[in-house]
C-alpha positions, 0 to 999 in steps of 0.5 A: 247777776253777771252774765257769761258773756261779761264773765267770758268775753264770748256768747252762748251760741248755737252750732249745727256741729260740734266744736273742737280745738284749742282756740274753742277750749271752755266755749259754752255752746248749744248743739243741734248736731245730736237729737234736741238741743244740748249744752256742751263745752270744749275741755282738754283731756290729758288722761290715760284709760283702760284698754283691752287686756293682753292674752299673756301677761309679761315684762320685759316685752318689746312693742311697735306700732300705734295705739289703734294697731300694736304689737307686743312680742318676747318678755318674761315668763320666764321668757317668751317668744309670743307675739300679740296684735293689738286693733284697738280694743283687743289683743289677738295671739299671732306667730311666735318669734323664732327665738324666745327672748326678753329684753330686746329692742322693738320698732316699726308698725304692726305690719313691718316691725323688727326685734334686735338683741335680747337675753335668754331664759334662764341664763345671761347669754346675750343674744346678737340676732334680729328678727323681722315680722311682716304682719303674719310671721317672723323671719331671722334677719342679719345680726347686730355687730354687738350682742346685747339686752336692754337696749332701745330702738326707733325707726322703721324696718328699713331705717332702724336705730338701736343704741345703749344696753347690756353687754355680758355684764357692762352697760354700753354706748354702742349705736347702730343703724339698721337699712333693712338688711344690715347693721352698721356701727355708729357714733356712740352715745355720751353715756353707757346706759342700759334700759333706756327709752327711745322716741323718734326715727333713725334721722331724729331720735331720742334716748332718755332715763335708764340705768347708767350705774345708777337710775338716771335722768339724762336725755340725749338727742340723734340727728342721724350722726351724733348724740347730743345732751337734751332736757333732763326728765322730770325724775330719774327712773329705770326698769323700762319706761315707755314711750312714743312719738317723734323727738320734738313731741315725745311721750314717756311713762312709767318706770319702776314704782312710777306712773309719772307721764311727761311730754318732750317738746324738743327742748324740755319735759312736761308733766302730764296725766298720769297712768292708772297703774305705776309700773316698769318692765313694760311695753309701749308705743304711739303716734305722738304726745297725743296718742299712746299706747302701754301694755304689760310690765312687771309683775307679768302683768296683762293690763293696757292702757291708752293715753289720749291728749286732746280737746274734746266736746263734753255734754253738760248735764245737771249731775 
């Protein structure tokens, strides 16, 4: 009978602590870190898991933050000013937006976020106003130069970015930067698009998918001055694909009728574990392609999913 060392080129060793990381993937070992002596291995996990439900189910909402400190605001139902904070396990109600709206751009962190643009509840009126959240309440900021909805946003409260969207009945290419006080026009996207997803920061951002007349798989990269083409998304999708991370380690997920999840490395997209519930119109954010959160979505869902992409230790049992 062949030995494990012969098959895998390594021994089954005993360690006082658990192994972790890519270099240990597939390694069998005995661990004495816990009571007793357990047989363990290191495996890679790329999967979504259920998180705590939102208090108010909705789609067309905006989001900011990270998996353990997320912020959800605005949305449909038919149009909300609701704000909720997530602590890694549950959502709590916070002070409302000043202007109830859906399909606005959101960016920043849980304690310093921005919502810009959006659409009123029962008409086609585009908003140009922006609001800032300080971890407690929302305050009015200076307006966007171009009022629009279904736009995308990236960056921080003092160095933000908004691009694309729908102004009246036309898709637009407009890009604007925010310095924490006012908005300034920048070089346009190459393609007018609404409902694109976003990732990154003001000087290194990503726009992908959305509707440019029909569903698109186009990716564009922003370098702080202008936009250029990036690698195409694996599928053409619209309807509020979620996203998180920096330009070179971004995660795209969801979209109407799909739970597809893909990682961008700065040049191309690679498929990873799909969401449990396919949906568009969702909110989402995260640190990078290893840790993200998705919440809400059509039709008025309150579900939350958390994404993990990491090497972890698993205990081997008889079952």
